[in-house]
LUMGU-217350 format. One line per field, with one value per residue (C-alpha): x, y, z; residue in one letter. Coordinates in steps of 0.5 Angstrom, whole numbers, plus 500, padded with zeros to 3 digits. Layout:
REM LUMGU-217350
X = [X; ...]
Y = [Y; ...]
Z = [Z; ...]
type = [A; ...]
//
This chain:
REM LUMGU-217350
X = [346; 339; 334; 327; 322; 318; 326; 326; 318; 320; 326; 321; 315; 320; 324; 319; 318; 312; 318; 321; 314; 312; 306; 301; 301; 300; 295; 292; 292; 288; 283; 283; 282; 277; 273; 274; 271; 265; 264; 265; 259; 255; 255; 254; 247; 246; 243; 250; 252; 248; 251; 258; 256; 254; 261; 264; 260; 263; 270; 271; 278; 280; 282; 289; 293; 295; 291; 285; 279; 274; 269; 272; 274; 280; 284; 282; 275; 275; 279; 274; 268; 271; 273; 267; 263; 268; 266; 259; 256; 261; 262; 269; 275; 278; 285; 287; 284; 280; 279; 285; 282; 277; 283; 288; 284; 281; 287; 290; 284; 285; 292; 292; 288; 293; 299; 297; 300; 301; 297; 304; 305; 298; 299; 306; 302; 296; 301; 305; 299; 296; 303; 305; 297; 297; 304; 302; 295; 298; 304; 299; 297; 292; 292; 285; 280; 275; 279; 276; 280; 279; 279; 282; 282; 287; 292; 289; 292; 298; 296; 293; 300; 304; 300; 299; 306; 309; 304; 307; 314; 317; 324; 325; 326; 320; 316; 319; 316; 309; 308; 311; 305; 301; 302; 301; 295; 291; 283; 281; 280; 272; 269; 268; 263; 261; 260; 259; 255; 248; 247; 252; 252; 255; 261; 263; 271; 273; 276; 274; 278; 284; 284; 283; 289; 293; 293; 294; 300; 303; 302; 305; 311; 312; 312; 317; 313; 316; 314; 316; 321; 321; 314; 313; 319; 319; 314; 310; 310; 304; 302; 300; 297; 292; 291; 294; 297; 304; 307; 311; 316; 318; 312; 313; 319; 321; 320; 318; 319; 319; 313; 307; 301; 296; 296; 292; 287; 280; 273; 266; 261; 256; 255; 256; 261; 266; 265; 258; 260; 261; 254; 251; 254; 252; 245; 244; 246; 242; 236; 238; 239; 232; 229; 224; 222; 224; 217; 213; 214; 216; 222; 221; 228; 234; 240; 246; 253; 258; 263; 261; 261; 256; 251; 252; 249; 250; 251; 245; 240; 234; 230; 235; 232; 237; 242; 248; 245; 243; 251; 252; 246; 247; 239; 238; 244; 242; 235; 237; 242; 237; 231; 236; 237; 243; 249; 250; 245; 239; 240; 239; 233; 227; 222; 227; 229; 221; 219; 215; 216; 223; 222; 219; 224; 229; 225; 226; 234; 237; 244; 248; 255; 261; 265; 269; 270; 275; 276; 282; 286; 281; 276; 270; 267; 260; 254; 248; 242; 235; 230; 223; 216; 216; 221; 227; 234; 239; 247; 252; 259; 263; 270; 273; 268; 268; 271; 277; 284; 285; 278; 278; 271; 271; 271; 275; 270; 271; 265; 267; 260; 261; 258; 263; 268; 271; 274; 279; 281; 280; 286; 286; 281; 281; 279; 275; 275; 268; 270; 274; 268; 264; 257; 252; 250; 243; 245; 249; 245; 238; 236; 232; 236; 235; 240; 238; 242; 249; 251; 249; 253; 259; 260; 262; 269; 271; 274; 278; 280; 283; 287; 294; 295; 290; 292; 290; 291; 288; 284; 286; 282; 275; 270; 264]
Y = [737; 738; 742; 739; 741; 744; 748; 751; 753; 757; 760; 762; 765; 769; 772; 774; 781; 785; 789; 784; 781; 783; 788; 784; 778; 784; 787; 779; 779; 785; 782; 775; 779; 783; 776; 772; 779; 779; 772; 773; 778; 774; 768; 773; 773; 765; 762; 759; 765; 765; 758; 761; 767; 762; 759; 767; 768; 762; 764; 771; 774; 777; 785; 786; 792; 793; 787; 786; 789; 786; 781; 778; 771; 768; 767; 760; 760; 767; 763; 757; 762; 766; 760; 757; 764; 765; 758; 757; 760; 756; 762; 763; 763; 757; 754; 748; 744; 747; 754; 757; 764; 761; 759; 764; 770; 767; 766; 773; 777; 773; 774; 781; 784; 781; 783; 790; 789; 794; 793; 791; 786; 783; 783; 779; 774; 773; 772; 767; 763; 762; 760; 755; 752; 752; 748; 743; 741; 741; 736; 731; 727; 722; 716; 715; 721; 721; 718; 714; 719; 727; 733; 740; 743; 737; 741; 748; 748; 750; 757; 758; 756; 760; 767; 766; 765; 771; 776; 773; 775; 768; 766; 761; 755; 757; 757; 751; 748; 751; 747; 741; 742; 743; 737; 733; 736; 737; 735; 729; 728; 727; 731; 724; 723; 730; 732; 726; 722; 721; 729; 734; 738; 744; 741; 741; 742; 742; 749; 752; 746; 748; 756; 754; 749; 753; 759; 754; 751; 758; 760; 753; 754; 761; 758; 753; 747; 743; 739; 733; 737; 731; 731; 731; 727; 719; 713; 716; 723; 728; 726; 719; 722; 726; 720; 721; 716; 719; 727; 731; 734; 739; 742; 744; 748; 749; 756; 758; 766; 767; 763; 765; 760; 766; 768; 762; 763; 764; 768; 764; 768; 763; 761; 753; 748; 749; 743; 746; 752; 751; 747; 754; 758; 755; 754; 761; 763; 759; 762; 768; 766; 764; 769; 766; 766; 760; 760; 760; 753; 755; 750; 742; 740; 743; 737; 739; 735; 735; 731; 724; 726; 732; 727; 724; 725; 730; 734; 731; 732; 736; 740; 740; 740; 745; 750; 745; 741; 746; 748; 741; 741; 742; 743; 748; 752; 752; 754; 760; 762; 763; 766; 771; 770; 774; 769; 769; 768; 769; 762; 758; 761; 757; 761; 759; 752; 751; 754; 750; 753; 753; 746; 744; 747; 743; 737; 739; 738; 732; 731; 727; 725; 727; 721; 723; 730; 731; 738; 742; 742; 740; 746; 742; 743; 743; 744; 746; 745; 748; 745; 749; 747; 750; 746; 751; 749; 753; 750; 753; 750; 752; 750; 754; 757; 765; 767; 762; 765; 762; 766; 772; 775; 782; 786; 782; 783; 782; 781; 785; 790; 796; 795; 796; 799; 806; 809; 814; 815; 812; 808; 806; 802; 802; 795; 797; 794; 791; 787; 782; 781; 774; 778; 775; 780; 780; 783; 789; 791; 792; 797; 790; 791; 784; 780; 782; 788; 785; 784; 790; 794; 789; 794; 800; 797; 794; 799; 801; 794; 794; 799; 798; 803; 800; 799; 796; 798; 798; 802; 802; 807; 806; 804; 799]
Z = [833; 829; 832; 834; 830; 836; 837; 830; 830; 837; 834; 829; 833; 839; 833; 827; 827; 823; 820; 816; 814; 806; 806; 803; 808; 814; 809; 809; 817; 817; 813; 817; 824; 821; 818; 825; 828; 824; 825; 833; 833; 829; 834; 839; 836; 838; 843; 844; 847; 853; 855; 854; 858; 864; 863; 863; 869; 874; 871; 872; 873; 880; 879; 881; 879; 872; 870; 866; 868; 873; 871; 865; 864; 865; 859; 858; 859; 854; 849; 849; 848; 843; 838; 839; 837; 832; 828; 831; 824; 819; 817; 818; 814; 810; 809; 805; 811; 817; 819; 822; 824; 830; 834; 833; 833; 839; 843; 840; 843; 849; 851; 848; 854; 859; 856; 854; 847; 841; 835; 832; 836; 835; 828; 829; 834; 828; 823; 827; 829; 822; 820; 825; 825; 817; 817; 822; 818; 812; 814; 816; 810; 809; 803; 804; 802; 808; 814; 821; 825; 823; 827; 825; 833; 834; 830; 830; 837; 835; 832; 839; 843; 838; 838; 846; 847; 842; 846; 852; 849; 851; 849; 844; 849; 853; 846; 844; 850; 850; 843; 845; 852; 846; 842; 848; 850; 844; 843; 840; 833; 834; 827; 825; 831; 832; 825; 821; 826; 827; 826; 827; 834; 837; 839; 832; 831; 838; 837; 843; 847; 842; 844; 851; 851; 847; 852; 857; 854; 853; 861; 863; 859; 862; 869; 867; 865; 860; 854; 850; 845; 840; 840; 832; 830; 829; 828; 834; 833; 833; 826; 829; 835; 830; 826; 820; 815; 814; 816; 810; 816; 810; 810; 817; 817; 810; 808; 815; 815; 807; 804; 808; 808; 811; 803; 802; 807; 804; 806; 805; 802; 805; 812; 811; 810; 805; 802; 799; 797; 790; 790; 793; 788; 782; 784; 786; 779; 775; 779; 777; 770; 770; 773; 777; 784; 787; 791; 785; 784; 776; 777; 777; 779; 781; 779; 783; 781; 786; 789; 792; 799; 798; 796; 803; 810; 813; 807; 803; 808; 807; 812; 817; 824; 827; 826; 827; 821; 817; 816; 813; 809; 802; 801; 806; 804; 797; 799; 803; 797; 792; 797; 798; 805; 808; 810; 817; 823; 819; 815; 822; 825; 827; 822; 816; 819; 819; 813; 808; 802; 803; 805; 798; 795; 799; 796; 789; 789; 787; 789; 783; 785; 780; 779; 773; 773; 779; 783; 782; 788; 793; 790; 791; 784; 782; 777; 777; 772; 773; 769; 769; 768; 761; 758; 759; 763; 766; 767; 771; 773; 779; 779; 785; 789; 790; 797; 795; 796; 788; 787; 791; 792; 788; 795; 800; 805; 812; 816; 822; 824; 826; 832; 838; 833; 834; 827; 829; 822; 815; 816; 823; 828; 835; 838; 844; 851; 850; 844; 849; 853; 853; 854; 849; 844; 845; 852; 850; 845; 847; 842; 839; 833; 829; 826; 819; 821; 822; 815; 813; 818; 815; 809; 814; 814; 808; 804; 810; 811; 804; 805; 805; 810; 815; 822; 828; 835; 842; 846; 853; 857; 854; 858; 856]
type = [M; T; A; F; I; T; Q; T; L; G; S; Y; I; A; E; E; A; L; A; R; V; P; G; D; V; V; D; K; A; K; L; C; L; L; D; S; L; G; C; L; F; G; G; H; Q; L; P; M; A; G; I; L; E; A; L; R; A; D; S; Q; A; V; P; S; S; G; G; P; I; S; G; R; A; E; P; P; T; A; A; F; A; R; A; T; L; I; N; A; L; D; F; D; D; V; Y; E; K; G; H; P; G; A; T; V; I; A; A; A; L; T; V; A; E; Y; T; R; C; S; G; T; E; F; L; E; A; V; I; I; G; Y; E; V; S; C; R; V; G; I; S; L; S; H; V; R; P; R; K; A; V; H; G; H; G; T; W; Q; I; F; G; A; A; A; A; A; A; K; L; M; R; L; D; A; R; R; V; A; H; A; I; A; I; A; A; A; N; A; P; L; A; S; V; M; K; T; V; Y; G; D; T; P; S; M; A; K; N; N; F; G; M; A; A; Q; M; G; V; I; A; A; R; L; A; A; A; G; Y; E; G; P; L; D; V; F; E; G; E; T; G; F; W; R; M; A; G; A; D; E; C; R; F; N; R; L; T; N; G; L; G; A; A; Y; E; I; L; R; V; G; F; K; P; F; S; C; C; R; L; I; Q; S; S; V; Q; A; S; R; E; V; V; R; M; A; R; I; D; P; A; D; G; A; H; R; K; L; I; V; T; A; P; P; I; V; C; E; P; P; F; S; E; A; R; P; R; H; M; W; A; A; Q; F; S; A; P; H; A; I; A; M; A; V; F; G; V; E; P; G; P; D; W; F; V; D; D; W; L; N; D; E; I; A; G; R; F; Q; D; S; I; E; L; R; P; D; F; I; R; G; S; P; N; G; S; H; A; A; S; A; C; L; Q; L; R; D; G; Q; S; F; E; R; H; V; D; I; A; E; G; D; A; R; N; P; M; R; N; Q; L; S; R; A; S; S; Y; G; W; Q; A; V; S; P; E; T; V; V; L; P; K; S; L; I; T; C; T; P; W; R; E; R; N; R; S; G; R; S; S; A; S; W; P; A; N; I; R; A; L; R; H; A; A; A; R; P; S; F; N; V; S; F; D; K; T; Q; E; E]
//
């Protein structure tokens, strides 16, 4: 009898071991971890962190012998908070579709606290989470460019469930049920309303609920709860529930444990939607080529030729009113980049959202849809032409944005702040207990440090993270 896809995935998740994983995959997993941690720290600086702190306070874990530290949120709540904060800046990692790190890392950090896992086990869970999440994502095929039903959180739940199940050390049968339970309880594909509605909202990709339910699915399976093991197969399978036009079933399991999708994960240089990364890069480069101050009015117009979707709302909206709209506004992102504002929390502070000079620069941007030149493999290629008042013009075309896995940044940076870390050697970093709390940054860091210092401290771990021998372990004794 042929195994169901859930059973094949269950066997892979239960049996995969770091000793069998190629070195470049392990190195990439470490970079993905650090990148998501940096985004998590950045998210802690946002007002949203206060909302999530209230949620944490209402869901504190009960102290128990050998259990997590008193005052921590229950695992599902903690996973919700971390996934939401990792994605809050729209600075988190990118794949062919979605942002797999937000749900995988959030779930792994949360369950790791309870299982007292080793660094090896943690990295196994991260790699497995990426593989399962990404494979489900690319199996969902859409024949129309922009579908009516769209949502990454709907399928990213599987990365959270896989990572949680691995760290809970479930056997293959229970893991299969965890995946099946996750499928039956995946969040709605709501992005066409939460992002493409009248205005983007903080609900965005629904990654918090995906991470939360992924952890719950693993816990239910551990307790003996069962799901529909045939949930992926047939005309009524998960692909239909997720709003796909068809399912490429071979993408789910072919090469599993041999060809690793995590190697196709990229890191963003700008804190905005992936669709506008090339537009931002091209625009910043033409301003640098012209050697002008964008605030002095020396230019007449900036023409950005981009994929048609970038030239429509919400991407085409200038002068966004709040940070959730700003993340998807090409004019705002371009202005922040050319004005030299450090990507991250500073892009979304009220001073910049309401800055009149930056607003006038956004007004000078003309977005033109490119109906002729296609983007290579969904890279969202873009061109920028800066026209100066003295008649000069400068042009730049970007096929594949820097940071994409096909065009890595020269320094494969990870946005992990040195705050909250203890470097015990050049090759090892210990994850302290404070890392996995939900306490907002502003309450933990009372020194008055501004958000501008957050990116500056990222550089402290870049070189260590890039070293092949860089290891991850967990500090089980350090107090907050």
